[in-house]
N, CA, C and O of each residue as an XYZ file, in Angstrom:
404
protein
N     -47.744     -7.260    -10.460
C     -47.208     -7.403    -11.815
C     -48.032     -8.386    -12.551
O     -48.754     -9.193    -11.965
N     -47.926     -8.317    -13.813
C     -48.755     -9.226    -14.716
C     -48.361    -10.658    -14.573
O     -49.242    -11.512    -14.461
N     -47.018    -10.999    -14.568
C     -46.655    -12.339    -14.491
C     -47.051    -12.960    -13.200
O     -47.313    -14.163    -13.167
N     -47.112    -12.209    -12.117
C     -47.551    -12.771    -10.798
C     -49.008    -13.115    -10.895
O     -49.432    -14.128    -10.339
N     -49.791    -12.321    -11.576
C     -51.214    -12.616    -11.675
C     -51.395    -13.936    -12.501
O     -52.235    -14.767    -12.156
N     -50.612    -14.112    -13.571
C     -50.648    -15.321    -14.323
C     -50.337    -16.551    -13.434
O     -51.035    -17.563    -13.485
N     -49.299    -16.432    -12.642
C     -48.955    -17.550    -11.750
C     -50.038    -17.841    -10.790
O     -50.345    -19.008    -10.543
N     -50.658    -16.795    -10.212
C     -51.742    -16.939     -9.262
C     -52.945    -17.577     -9.912
O     -53.606    -18.425     -9.312
N     -53.226    -17.187    -11.097
C     -54.434    -17.759    -11.867
C     -54.168    -19.182    -12.149
O     -55.084    -19.992    -12.011
N     -52.912    -19.585    -12.561
C     -52.630    -21.006    -12.723
C     -52.744    -21.807    -11.501
O     -53.252    -22.928    -11.541
N     -52.273    -21.264    -10.359
C     -52.381    -21.994     -9.070
C     -53.849    -22.143     -8.678
O     -54.262    -23.204     -8.211
N     -54.639    -21.084     -8.865
C     -56.044    -21.126     -8.579
C     -56.744    -22.213     -9.373
O     -57.497    -23.000     -8.800
N     -56.513    -22.277    -10.681
C     -57.119    -23.354    -11.560
C     -56.681    -24.748    -11.068
O     -57.494    -25.663    -10.935
N     -55.357    -24.875    -10.802
C     -54.905    -26.141    -10.360
C     -55.608    -26.625     -9.091
O     -56.065    -27.767     -9.045
N     -55.701    -25.786     -8.068
C     -56.338    -26.126     -6.784
C     -57.850    -26.402     -7.062
O     -58.386    -27.375     -6.531
N     -58.530    -25.584     -7.864
C     -59.923    -25.762     -8.107
C     -60.191    -27.116     -8.780
O     -61.133    -27.814     -8.407
N     -59.407    -27.470     -9.720
C     -59.652    -28.736    -10.479
C     -59.363    -29.901     -9.602
O     -60.097    -30.888     -9.653
N     -58.334    -29.852     -8.795
C     -58.055    -30.941     -7.847
C     -59.147    -31.097     -6.805
O     -59.530    -32.223     -6.487
N     -59.656    -30.011     -6.271
C     -60.736    -30.050     -5.322
C     -62.039    -30.644     -5.944
O     -62.738    -31.447     -5.326
N     -62.312    -30.220     -7.151
C     -63.473    -30.705     -7.852
C     -63.339    -32.184     -8.144
O     -64.333    -32.905     -8.055
N     -62.167    -32.665     -8.486
C     -61.994    -34.081     -8.731
C     -62.144    -34.959     -7.350
O     -62.739    -36.036     -7.300
N     -61.556    -34.370     -6.332
C     -61.657    -35.104     -5.026
C     -63.086    -35.076     -4.561
O     -63.579    -36.071     -4.031
N     -63.806    -33.897     -4.753
C     -65.171    -33.829     -4.359
C     -66.082    -34.788     -5.170
O     -67.006    -35.385     -4.616
N     -65.818    -34.921     -6.441
C     -66.601    -35.799     -7.294
C     -66.375    -37.260     -6.859
O     -67.311    -38.057     -6.786
N     -65.063    -37.590     -6.564
C     -64.779    -38.964     -6.082
C     -65.534    -39.247     -4.775
O     -66.188    -40.284     -4.660
N     -65.454    -38.364     -3.813
C     -66.092    -38.637     -2.533
C     -67.579    -38.580     -2.557
O     -68.253    -39.444     -1.997
N     -68.109    -37.556     -3.212
C     -69.571    -37.380     -3.234
C     -70.321    -38.321     -4.094
O     -71.370    -38.808     -3.673
N     -69.856    -38.618     -5.288
C     -70.568    -39.506     -6.222
C     -70.060    -40.952     -6.188
O     -70.614    -41.816     -6.868
N     -69.003    -41.223     -5.396
C     -68.400    -42.543     -5.356
C     -68.035    -43.087     -6.691
O     -68.300    -44.252     -6.986
N     -67.423    -42.256     -7.519
C     -66.908    -42.710     -8.776
C     -65.476    -43.225     -8.600
O     -64.795    -42.831     -7.653
N     -65.021    -44.081     -9.481
C     -63.714    -44.664     -9.394
C     -62.613    -43.472     -9.406
O     -62.734    -42.492    -10.141
N     -61.621    -43.643     -8.590
C     -60.616    -42.562     -8.423
C     -59.655    -42.435     -9.653
O     -59.323    -41.322    -10.061
N     -59.250    -43.493    -10.188
C     -58.258    -43.388    -11.306
C     -58.805    -42.742    -12.472
O     -58.127    -41.871    -13.016
N     -60.035    -43.074    -12.971
C     -60.569    -42.282    -14.171
C     -60.789    -40.836    -13.868
O     -60.563    -39.975    -14.718
N     -61.226    -40.554    -12.673
C     -61.567    -39.127    -12.249
C     -60.251    -38.340    -12.194
O     -60.165    -37.220    -12.698
N     -59.231    -38.941    -11.575
C     -57.975    -38.229    -11.531
C     -57.296    -38.080    -12.923
O     -56.658    -37.065    -13.202
N     -57.442    -39.066    -13.748
C     -56.861    -38.941    -15.036
C     -57.549    -37.857    -15.888
O     -56.869    -37.179    -16.658
N     -58.838    -37.682    -15.777
C     -59.554    -36.593    -16.390
C     -59.093    -35.277    -15.802
O     -58.913    -34.304    -16.534
N     -58.899    -35.229    -14.504
C     -58.486    -34.013    -13.811
C     -57.083    -33.607    -14.356
O     -56.851    -32.435    -14.653
N     -56.175    -34.570    -14.481
C     -54.827    -34.276    -14.993
C     -54.926    -33.702    -16.437
O     -54.195    -32.773    -16.779
N     -55.803    -34.239    -17.252
C     -55.989    -33.763    -18.650
C     -56.517    -32.325    -18.599
O     -56.047    -31.441    -19.316
N     -57.459    -32.134    -17.770
C     -58.102    -30.779    -17.680
C     -57.063    -29.746    -17.196
O     -57.007    -28.619    -17.686
N     -56.251    -30.167    -16.227
C     -55.146    -29.265    -15.701
C     -54.115    -28.913    -16.856
O     -53.687    -27.767    -16.991
N     -53.767    -29.894    -17.624
C     -52.802    -29.696    -18.773
C     -53.425    -28.742    -19.713
O     -52.722    -27.837    -20.162
N     -54.670    -28.841    -20.063
C     -55.277    -27.923    -21.121
C     -55.384    -26.566    -20.462
O     -55.064    -25.557    -21.091
N     -55.818    -26.508    -19.236
C     -55.988    -25.154    -18.546
C     -54.705    -24.414    -18.486
O     -54.658    -23.230    -18.818
N     -53.594    -25.108    -18.048
C     -52.331    -24.387    -17.905
C     -51.767    -24.034    -19.306
O     -51.118    -23.000    -19.466
N     -52.009    -24.865    -20.281
C     -51.570    -24.508    -21.661
C     -52.311    -23.284    -22.127
O     -51.684    -22.423    -22.743
N     -53.525    -23.146    -21.897
C     -54.328    -21.939    -22.325
C     -53.834    -20.690    -21.530
O     -53.723    -19.598    -22.085
N     -53.560    -20.873    -20.294
C     -53.016    -19.758    -19.520
C     -51.646    -19.251    -20.022
O     -51.399    -18.051    -20.141
N     -50.765    -20.243    -20.309
C     -49.449    -19.882    -20.645
C     -49.257    -19.526    -22.124
O     -48.175    -19.091    -22.520
N     -50.360    -19.719    -22.982
C     -50.209    -19.488    -24.395
C     -49.759    -18.037    -24.721
O     -49.080    -17.782    -25.716
N     -50.152    -17.149    -23.875
C     -49.808    -15.734    -24.176
C     -48.366    -15.432    -23.934
O     -47.852    -14.419    -24.409
N     -47.695    -16.298    -23.197
C     -46.212    -16.082    -22.933
C     -45.343    -16.535    -24.151
O     -44.133    -16.312    -24.121
N     -45.900    -17.146    -25.193
C     -45.126    -17.566    -26.356
C     -44.783    -16.321    -27.274
O     -43.862    -16.375    -28.088
N     -45.500    -15.300    -27.117
C     -45.249    -14.058    -27.894
C     -44.450    -13.097    -27.021
O     -44.533    -13.187    -25.797
N     -43.663    -12.159    -27.619
C     -42.955    -11.202    -26.801
C     -43.973    -10.326    -25.967
O     -44.699     -9.510    -26.536
N     -44.001    -10.508    -24.698
C     -45.036     -9.857    -23.842
C     -44.351     -9.269    -22.660
O     -43.467     -9.919    -22.101
N     -44.679     -8.137    -22.256
C     -44.113     -7.431    -21.063
C     -44.558     -8.184    -19.806
O     -45.736     -8.451    -19.569
N     -43.545     -8.497    -19.037
C     -43.857     -9.230    -17.776
C     -44.364     -8.286    -16.676
O     -44.798     -8.771    -15.631
N     -44.330     -7.006    -16.859
C     -44.863     -6.069    -15.876
C     -46.316     -5.741    -16.115
O     -47.100     -5.753    -15.165
N     -46.719     -5.442    -17.357
C     -48.071     -5.031    -17.619
C     -48.870     -5.906    -18.576
O     -50.095     -5.806    -18.650
N     -48.142     -6.790    -19.331
C     -48.819     -7.675    -20.262
C     -48.891     -7.069    -21.685
O     -49.540     -7.636    -22.565
N     -48.230     -5.929    -21.904
C     -48.276     -5.273    -23.212
C     -47.484     -6.040    -24.239
O     -46.611     -6.850    -23.926
N     -47.822     -5.754    -25.473
C     -47.167     -6.423    -26.698
C     -45.834     -5.782    -26.906
O     -45.726     -4.556    -26.896
N     -44.755     -6.627    -27.105
C     -43.447     -6.062    -27.366
C     -42.912     -6.460    -28.751
O     -41.713     -6.361    -29.013
N     -43.805     -6.906    -29.620
C     -43.448     -7.318    -30.895
C     -42.882     -6.068    -31.680
O     -43.486     -4.996    -31.713
N     -41.711     -6.288    -32.290
C     -41.109     -5.256    -33.082
C     -40.329     -4.182    -32.319
O     -39.804     -3.252    -32.930
N     -40.253     -4.297    -31.036
C     -39.542     -3.282    -30.217
C     -38.084     -3.597    -30.292
O     -37.758     -4.775    -30.146
N     -37.154     -2.680    -30.505
C     -35.741     -2.966    -30.625
C     -35.189     -3.198    -29.185
O     -35.555     -2.491    -28.246
N     -34.348     -4.155    -29.058
C     -33.693     -4.435    -27.707
C     -32.648     -3.428    -27.390
O     -31.894     -3.021    -28.274
N     -32.575     -3.025    -26.203
C     -31.534     -2.107    -25.756
C     -30.334     -2.890    -25.212
O     -30.168     -4.077    -25.493
N     -29.520     -2.211    -24.442
C     -28.333     -2.906    -23.883
C     -28.685     -3.892    -22.835
O     -27.989     -4.900    -22.710
N     -29.739     -3.676    -22.050
C     -30.183     -4.598    -21.021
C     -31.374     -5.370    -21.310
O     -31.785     -6.165    -20.464
N     -32.015     -5.208    -22.497
C     -33.197     -5.971    -22.852
C     -34.261     -5.018    -23.542
O     -34.001     -3.857    -23.857
N     -35.368     -5.573    -23.725
C     -36.484     -4.804    -24.370
C     -37.242     -4.039    -23.273
O     -37.650     -4.585    -22.247
N     -37.401     -2.744    -23.559
C     -38.064     -1.895    -22.662
C     -39.483     -1.657    -23.074
O     -39.737     -1.277    -24.217
N     -40.450     -1.875    -22.149
C     -41.865     -1.678    -22.491
C     -42.121     -0.180    -22.563
O     -41.659      0.600    -21.731
N     -42.859      0.180    -23.566
C     -43.241      1.646    -23.695
C     -44.339      2.078    -22.767
O     -44.487      3.261    -22.459
N     -45.150      1.062    -22.299
C     -46.233      1.472    -21.447
C     -45.817      1.533    -19.971
O     -46.268      2.444    -19.277
N     -44.979      0.611    -19.446
C     -44.718      0.698    -18.015
C     -43.193      0.861    -17.729
O     -42.814      1.109    -16.585
N     -42.343      0.726    -18.737
C     -40.935      0.966    -18.524
C     -40.158     -0.189    -17.980
O     -39.002     -0.035    -17.586
N     -40.813     -1.425    -17.948
C     -40.078     -2.557    -17.396
C     -39.119     -3.159    -18.422
O     -39.438     -3.303    -19.602
N     -37.943     -3.501    -17.926
C     -36.958     -4.181    -18.783
C     -37.284     -5.664    -18.748
O     -37.265     -6.268    -17.676
N     -37.589     -6.283    -19.927
C     -38.170     -7.583    -19.901
C     -37.314     -8.741    -20.340
O     -37.352     -9.783    -19.686
N     -36.536     -8.631    -21.414
C     -35.827     -9.766    -21.925
C     -34.437     -9.313    -22.223
O     -34.192     -8.148    -22.537
N     -33.481    -10.294    -22.117
C     -32.122    -10.016    -22.464
C     -32.107    -10.021    -24.009
O     -32.779    -10.841    -24.636
N     -31.344     -9.107    -24.608
C     -31.247     -9.092    -26.051
C     -30.602    -10.378    -26.474
O     -29.707    -10.865    -25.783
N     -31.029    -10.967    -27.612
C     -30.419    -12.143    -28.130
C     -28.998    -11.950    -28.558
O     -28.667    -11.001    -29.268
N     -28.129    -12.886    -28.107
C     -26.707    -12.816    -28.392
C     -25.896    -11.823    -27.512
O     -24.712    -11.588    -27.751
N     -26.589    -11.237    -26.468
C     -25.939    -10.266    -25.632
C     -25.159    -11.008    -24.583
O     -25.572    -12.084    -24.152
N     -24.042    -10.460    -24.163
C     -23.214    -11.138    -23.114
C     -22.750    -10.041    -22.188
O     -22.918     -8.851    -22.456
N     -22.148    -10.486    -21.061
C     -21.741     -9.536    -20.075
C     -20.390     -8.884    -20.460
O     -19.955     -7.917    -19.836
N     -19.750     -9.434    -21.490
C     -18.368     -8.943    -21.862
C     -18.632     -8.114    -23.201
O     -19.247     -8.621    -24.140
N     -18.164     -6.896    -23.235
C     -18.375     -5.997    -24.374
C     -17.360     -6.358    -25.485
O     -16.403     -7.098    -25.258
N     -17.606     -5.804    -26.701
C     -16.659     -6.056    -27.828
C     -15.255     -5.467    -27.575
O     -14.258     -6.050    -28.001
N     -15.177     -4.335    -26.895
C     -13.898     -3.780    -26.631
C     -13.077     -4.670    -25.689
O     -11.866     -4.806    -25.868
N     -13.732     -5.280    -24.684
C     -13.027     -6.111    -23.735
C     -12.613     -7.487    -24.368
O     -11.681     -8.136    -23.893
N     -13.297     -7.890    -25.399
C     -12.911     -9.140    -26.118
C     -11.730     -8.975    -26.939
O     -10.969     -9.931    -27.087
N     -11.488     -7.790    -27.523
C     -10.336     -7.532    -28.416
C      -9.093     -7.382    -27.635
O      -8.011     -7.707    -28.123
N      -9.208     -6.877    -26.378
C      -8.019     -6.597    -25.529
C      -7.211     -7.844    -25.054
O      -6.213     -7.700    -24.347
């Protein structure tokens, strides 16, 4: 699924940046605190860029655009893969008929 690939990509970037920082510290004998602070800043920017696409309505199954799609009873259905993605805003588990009774 698309969301699992996003998570795996974020984990790969995190591990690669940490290994690069530790390698630079040990190989070039640079001070650890400045190198690790730069690594933390790079990790923050990399994860922000990876997660930027999740700010828009996006299908968690295939990554398709869900902008303008009407929500159904259980959420927004992707037209490409059929995955139910988001709970409709204001939806609850109690129907209107049950509230009036």
